[in-house]
C-alpha positions in Angstrom: 60.1 0.6 54.8 56.5 -0.5 55.4 53.7 2.0 55.0 51.2 0.2 57.2 47.5 0.9 57.2 46.2 0.7 60.8 42.8 1.9 61.7 42.3 5.6 61.1 44.1 8.1 58.9 46.1 9.6 61.8 47.3 6.2 63.0 48.3 5.3 59.4 50.3 8.5 59.1 52.0 8.0 62.4 52.9 4.4 61.4 54.4 5.6 58.1 56.5 8.3 59.9 57.7 5.9 62.5 58.8 3.4 59.8 60.7 6.2 58.0 62.4 7.3 61.2 63.6 3.7 61.9 64.9 3.4 58.3 66.8 6.8 58.6 68.4 5.7 61.9 69.5 2.5 60.2 71.0 4.4 57.3 72.8 6.9 59.5 74.2 4.0 61.6 75.4 1.9 58.6 76.3 5.0 56.5 75.5 3.4 53.3 72.9 3.1 50.6 71.9 -0.3 49.2 69.8 -2.5 46.9 66.6 -0.9 48.2 67.8 2.5 49.6 68.8 5.6 47.7 69.8 8.9 49.4 69.3 12.4 47.8 70.3 15.7 49.4 67.4 17.8 47.9 68.0 20.9 50.1 68.4 23.1 47.0 65.7 21.6 44.8 64.2 18.3 43.6 66.8 16.1 42.0 66.0 13.9 38.9 65.4 10.4 40.1 64.1 8.7 36.9 66.9 6.1 36.9 66.2 5.1 40.5 62.4 5.1 39.8 63.1 2.6 37.0 65.5 0.4 38.9 63.4 0.1 42.1 60.3 -0.6 40.0 62.1 -3.4 38.1 63.0 -5.4 41.2 60.7 -7.4 43.5 61.5 -5.5 46.7 61.0 -2.0 45.2 62.9 0.6 47.2 62.9 3.8 49.2 64.3 7.1 48.1 65.2 9.2 51.2 65.4 12.9 50.4 67.3 15.2 52.8 70.5 13.2 53.5 73.7 14.4 51.9 76.1 11.4 51.3 78.9 13.7 50.2 78.8 15.4 53.7 79.2 12.2 55.6 75.6 11.2 55.5 74.5 14.4 57.2 70.8 15.2 57.4 70.4 18.5 55.5 66.7 18.5 55.0 64.6 19.3 51.9 63.9 22.7 50.5 60.1 22.3 50.5 58.5 18.9 51.5 55.2 19.6 49.7 56.9 20.9 46.5 59.3 17.9 46.5 56.5 15.4 46.7 54.7 17.1 43.8 57.9 17.1 41.7 58.6 13.5 42.4 55.0 12.5 41.6 55.4 14.4 38.3 58.5 12.4 37.5 56.7 9.2 38.4 54.0 10.1 35.9 56.6 10.2 33.2 57.4 6.6 33.7 55.9 3.8 31.6 53.9 2.3 33.3 53.3 5.2 35.7 54.9 4.7 39.1 52.7 5.2 42.2 54.9 6.4 45.1 53.9 6.7 48.8 55.4 9.4 50.9 56.2 10.0 54.5 58.0 12.8 56.3 60.0 12.9 59.5 62.0 15.6 61.4 65.5 14.7 62.5 67.6 17.3 64.3 65.6 20.1 62.9 65.9 18.8 59.3 62.8 17.6 57.5 63.3 14.4 55.5 61.0 12.9 53.0 60.8 9.2 52.1 59.3 8.0 48.8 58.5 4.3 48.7 58.6 2.9 45.1 56.8 -0.4 44.9 58.4 -3.2 42.9 56.4 -4.4 39.8 55.5 -7.9 38.9 57.4 -9.3 35.9 54.3 -8.9 33.7 54.4 -5.1 34.3 58.1 -4.7 33.6 60.2 -3.1 32.2 59.4 0.3 33.9 61.2 3.0 32.0 61.2 6.8 31.4 58.8 7.3 28.5 60.7 10.0 26.7 64.0 8.0 26.8 62.4 4.8 25.5 62.9 1.2 26.6 66.5 0.7 25.5 67.8 4.0 27.0 65.4 4.5 29.9 65.3 1.2 31.6 67.5 0.6 34.7 68.3 -2.1 37.2 69.6 -1.8 40.7 73.2 -3.1 41.2 74.1 -2.7 44.8 73.8 1.0 45.6 73.9 2.1 41.9 71.5 2.3 39.0 72.7 0.6 35.8 71.1 0.5 32.4 69.4 -2.8 31.8 71.2 -4.7 29.1 69.7 -6.4 26.0 69.7 -9.9 27.6 67.8 -8.6 30.7 65.2 -6.8 28.5 64.8 -9.9 26.3 64.2 -12.1 29.4 61.4 -9.9 30.5 59.8 -9.7 27.0 60.2 -13.5 26.5 58.4 -14.1 29.8 55.6 -11.7 28.8 55.2 -13.1 25.3 55.6 -16.8 26.4 58.6 -17.3 24.1 59.9 -20.8 24.2 63.6 -20.9 23.3 63.9 -24.6 24.1 61.8 -25.4 21.1 63.6 -23.0 18.8 65.5 -24.4 15.8 68.7 -23.4 13.9 69.4 -23.9 10.2 72.5 -25.9 11.1 70.5 -28.7 12.9 69.4 -31.7 10.9 67.5 -34.9 11.7 70.7 -36.9 11.1 72.4 -35.2 14.1 70.1 -37.1 16.5 71.6 -40.3 17.8 69.5 -43.3 16.7 70.2 -45.3 19.9 69.2 -42.3 22.1 66.1 -41.7 20.0 65.0 -45.4 20.2 65.6 -45.5 23.9 63.7 -42.2 24.5 60.7 -43.4 22.4 60.5 -46.6 24.4 60.6 -44.8 27.7 58.0 -42.2 26.4 55.7 -45.1 25.6 56.1 -46.4 29.1 55.8 -43.1 30.9 53.1 -41.4 28.7 50.2 -43.8 27.7 49.2 -41.6 24.7 52.7 -42.2 23.3 52.2 -45.9 23.1 52.1 -47.4 19.6 53.5 -44.3 18.1 56.5 -44.3 15.7 59.7 -42.7 16.8 59.1 -39.8 14.5 55.6 -39.2 15.9 57.0 -39.3 19.5 59.7 -36.7 18.6 57.1 -34.4 17.1 54.6 -34.8 20.0 57.2 -34.1 22.8 58.7 -31.1 20.9 62.0 -32.7 20.1 61.4 -31.8 16.4 59.5 -29.1 14.5 58.8 -29.7 10.9 61.4 -32.4 10.8 64.1 -30.2 12.3 65.5 -31.0 15.8 64.7 -28.3 18.4 67.2 -27.1 20.9 65.6 -29.4 23.5 65.9 -32.3 21.1 69.5 -31.6 20.3 70.5 -31.2 23.9 69.0 -34.5 24.9 69.1 -36.8 21.9 72.2 -35.8 19.9 75.5 -37.4 20.7 77.2 -34.1 19.9 74.7 -31.1 20.0 77.7 -28.7 20.0 77.9 -29.1 16.2 74.9 -26.9 16.1 75.4 -25.0 19.5 79.2 -24.8 20.0 79.2 -23.2 23.4 76.3 -25.0 25.0 78.7 -26.9 27.2 80.2 -27.0 30.7 83.5 -25.5 31.5 85.1 -26.7 34.7 88.1 -25.5 36.5 89.7 -26.2 39.9 91.9 -23.4 41.4 94.5 -23.6 44.1 93.0 -21.1 46.6 89.8 -19.3 47.3 89.9 -17.0 44.3 90.9 -17.3 40.7 94.6 -16.2 40.4 97.9 -17.9 40.6 98.8 -20.4 43.2 102.0 -20.4 45.4 103.9 -22.2 42.6 102.6 -20.0 39.8 99.9 -22.3 38.6 96.6 -20.7 37.7 94.4 -23.8 37.4 94.9 -27.1 39.0 92.5 -28.7 36.4 90.7 -27.2 33.5 88.2 -29.1 31.3 85.5 -28.5 28.8 82.6 -31.0 28.7 80.4 -31.5 25.7 77.7 -34.0 24.5 74.0 -34.2 25.6 73.0 -32.9 29.0 73.1 -36.3 30.6 76.7 -36.9 29.5 77.9 -33.4 30.5 76.5 -33.9 34.0 78.2 -37.3 34.4 81.5 -35.9 33.2 81.3 -32.8 35.4 80.5 -35.1 38.4 83.7 -37.1 37.6 85.6 -33.8 37.5 84.3 -32.9 41.0 85.3 -36.3 42.4 88.8 -35.9 40.9 89.3 -32.4 42.3 87.8 -32.7 45.8 88.7 -34.6 48.9 87.2 -37.7 50.3 87.5 -38.7 53.9 87.2 -42.3 55.2 84.7 -43.1 58.0 84.6 -46.3 59.9 81.1 -47.0 61.2 79.7 -50.3 62.6 82.9 -52.0 61.3 82.3 -50.8 57.8 84.5 -48.4 55.8 82.7 -45.6 54.0 84.0 -42.8 51.8 82.4 -39.5 52.5 82.9 -36.9 49.7 83.8 -33.3 50.5 80.5 -32.2 48.9 77.4 -34.4 49.0 77.2 -35.9 45.5 73.4 -35.6 45.3 73.7 -31.9 46.0 76.3 -31.4 43.4 74.3 -33.4 40.8 71.2 -31.4 41.5 73.1 -28.1 41.1 74.5 -29.3 37.7 71.2 -30.6 36.4 69.3 -27.5 37.5 71.9 -25.2 35.8 71.6 -27.0 32.5 67.8 -27.6 32.7 66.7 -24.1 33.8 69.4 -21.9 32.2 68.6 -19.3 29.6 68.9 -20.7 26.0 67.8 -17.5 24.4 69.6 -15.7 21.6 71.7 -13.6 24.0 72.8 -16.6 26.0 73.1 -19.7 23.7 76.7 -18.8 23.1 77.6 -18.9 26.8 78.6 -22.1 28.7 77.6 -23.2 32.1 80.6 -22.7 34.4 81.7 -24.9 37.3 84.5 -23.7 39.5 86.0 -25.6 42.5 87.9 -23.4 45.0 89.7 -24.4 48.1 86.7 -23.5 50.3 83.7 -23.8 48.0 82.1 -25.1 44.8 80.3 -22.7 42.5 78.1 -23.4 39.5 77.1 -20.4 37.3 74.6 -20.3 34.4 73.1 -17.5 32.3 69.5 -16.7 33.1 68.1 -15.5 36.4 65.1 -17.1 38.2 62.4 -17.2 35.6 59.3 -15.1 36.1 60.8 -12.7 38.6 60.5 -14.9 41.7 63.0 -14.2 44.5 65.8 -16.4 45.8 64.0 -16.7 49.1 61.0 -18.4 47.3 63.2 -21.2 45.8 62.1 -24.6 47.1 59.1 -23.1 49.0 56.8 -22.0 46.2 56.3 -23.4 42.7 58.1 -21.3 40.1 57.3 -21.2 36.4 59.5 -23.2 34.1 61.6 -21.5 31.5 62.2 -24.6 29.4 59.2 -26.9 29.8 59.9 -29.1 26.7 63.5 -29.7 27.8 62.4 -30.5 31.3 59.8 -32.9 30.1 62.2 -34.7 27.9 64.8 -35.0 30.7 62.0 -36.3 32.9 61.0 -39.0 30.3 64.7 -40.0 30.2 64.6 -40.5 33.9 67.4 -38.1 34.3 65.5 -35.3 36.0 62.1 -34.5 37.4 59.8 -31.5 37.3 58.6 -31.4 40.9 60.5 -28.3 42.1 62.3 -30.5 44.6 65.9 -29.9 43.5 66.5 -26.9 45.8 65.1 -28.7 48.9 67.3 -31.7 48.1 70.4 -29.5 47.9 69.5 -27.9 51.2 68.8 -31.3 52.9 71.9 -32.9 51.6 74.1 -30.1 52.9 72.4 -30.1 56.3 72.7 -33.9 56.7 76.4 -33.6 55.9 76.8 -31.0 58.6 77.9 -28.3 56.1 76.9 -24.7 55.7 73.6 -24.1 53.9 73.9 -23.6 50.2 73.9 -20.0 48.9 71.9 -19.0 45.8 72.5 -15.7 44.0 70.2 -14.3 41.3 72.0 -11.3 39.8 71.6 -9.4 36.5 70.3 -12.3 34.4 72.5 -15.0 35.9 72.2 -17.6 38.6 75.0 -18.9 40.9 74.7 -21.8 43.3 77.5 -22.2 45.9 78.3 -25.1 48.2 80.8 -24.5 51.0 82.9 -27.3 52.5 83.0 -25.7 56.0 80.9 -27.3 58.7 77.9 -25.4 59.9 78.8 -23.7 63.2 77.3 -24.9 66.4 74.7 -22.2 66.3 72.9 -22.4 69.6 75.9 -21.7 71.8 78.4 -18.8 71.9 82.1 -19.2 71.3 84.0 -20.4 74.3 81.1 -22.5 75.6 79.6 -19.7 77.7 76.1 -21.1 77.4 73.1 -20.7 75.2 72.3 -17.3 73.6 69.3 -15.7 75.3 66.6 -13.6 73.6 67.4 -10.8 76.0 71.0 -10.7 74.8 69.9 -10.5 71.2 67.5 -7.6 72.0 70.1 -5.8 73.9 72.6 -6.1 71.1 70.1 -4.6 68.7 69.7 -1.4 70.8 71.0 0.1 67.5 70.0 -1.3 64.1 72.0 -4.4 63.3 72.2 -6.6 60.2 71.8 -10.4 60.3 75.5 -10.7 59.7 76.4 -8.4 62.5 74.2 -10.4 65.0 75.7 -13.7 63.8 79.2 -12.4 64.0 78.6 -11.0 67.5 77.4 -14.3 68.8 79.7 -16.4 66.8 76.8 -18.2 65.3 75.1 -19.1 62.0 73.1 -16.4 60.3 70.3 -18.8 59.0 70.0 -20.4 62.5 69.9 -17.0 64.3 67.2 -15.7 61.9 65.0 -18.8 62.4 65.5 -19.2 66.1 65.9 -15.7 67.4 65.4 -12.7 65.0 62.2 -13.8 63.3 60.5 -14.9 66.5 61.5 -11.7 68.3 60.1 -9.7 65.4 56.8 -11.6 65.7 56.8 -11.0 69.4 57.2 -7.2 68.8 60.5 -7.1 70.7 62.5 -6.4 67.5 61.4 -4.1 64.6 62.5 -4.2 61.0 64.1 -1.2 59.4 62.5 -2.4 56.1 59.3 -4.2 57.1 58.0 -4.4 53.6 61.0 -6.4 52.4 61.7 -8.6 55.4 64.2 -10.8 53.5 66.2 -7.9 52.0 70.0 -8.2 52.3 69.9 -4.6 53.6 67.6 -5.5 56.5 68.4 -4.2 60.0 66.9 -5.3 63.3 66.4 -2.8 66.1 65.0 -3.2 69.6 61.4 -2.0 69.8 60.9 1.1 71.9 58.5 0.6 74.7 56.2 3.1 76.3 
């Protein structure tokens, strides 16, 4: 829902009301709430919406509370008891939040019922958490999960506070760690490479190098030092490892012959060793096809190895190593139709999934990243996500899927080929813009459009939906959050 500001107060008000009308039509068509939409009846008084004010404020996209639709009555528009009073009551509730929430309102009449929309802007990570002051941070902070508001857990709160305070968990130490736990060969090799890569490290002793790069603090190895230079860092951090399983089908359960896992391993050691071992696990549990080209035989893996390697490195390099997560392994799961890699810790700094690979994001573990870079094992150029996308595209496979959800991050690779997106099923010719516009005579999601034309959602968005929006032939139900998963596209009314 985009409260536009065209020239003139009346024009602005008309634009806001039109946006709300489109949003309501989309909600009534889909008959559901969502990540950015909350429905409240409000025909008998103003409901308490503190939880939703908090959850919408604590996500990038914010959200819209629509008052006057009763979900329990089959999403029937029942109107609000008093539009002016409701806006005042909601504003008063917003003032009870910390920091205070600044809503924007619009009203619309639908079938004789007056509906009120309250747009709640999302706050930057530095302004979070937003919570009800009288309830306090631990009891009054919420996060949106689908169409529900859930209390933010301790790890999610810590992640926000760590970002705001600049906490560096990768240079933390534990009383269990000792200098003797670092491998002398790994240390010597690292110091030599540091001298080559970083001129100011030349002619320094190994001990000086370790201190300068943050591998040690007061003679005690840091987490970054242990995870890169110890042959067995798990003696200090038992669960900082990779668990890998391969299952028979497309979900974790029991196979046709009763087996639960086809393969099940736990990989330990420094990050470099864990990645190599996990790569071997993937090779062992995925298929390889033989291609003959120009008289040469080539083996083509089921998943591009560079893409798999980047996913594993990123998961171990950028995961959350804070006190609520350093007992949680990175998880690799190979299904029949996909490969998933999960790690604790969402995208650092509050950036969205859509920004990955397109904008520079802040680094959660700069010392760890720097040490892996010196080792030549990783780089800090924010190119990992583009590499994954490029590798999958060159292999003719579906684009990777990245999910940032409740303090965790999942990267998924599918082994299915990317559908021939520019032509409809049955070879009936190329999709036309007119057909897309006609299909969107009622609000449609990206998935609905893709399914209708038997095409790929990413391709259709790039080649049809986004250009048609720019041309003004399609409108967005949620213009302020164009990449929202709840977005709907509807043909623009003319005249």
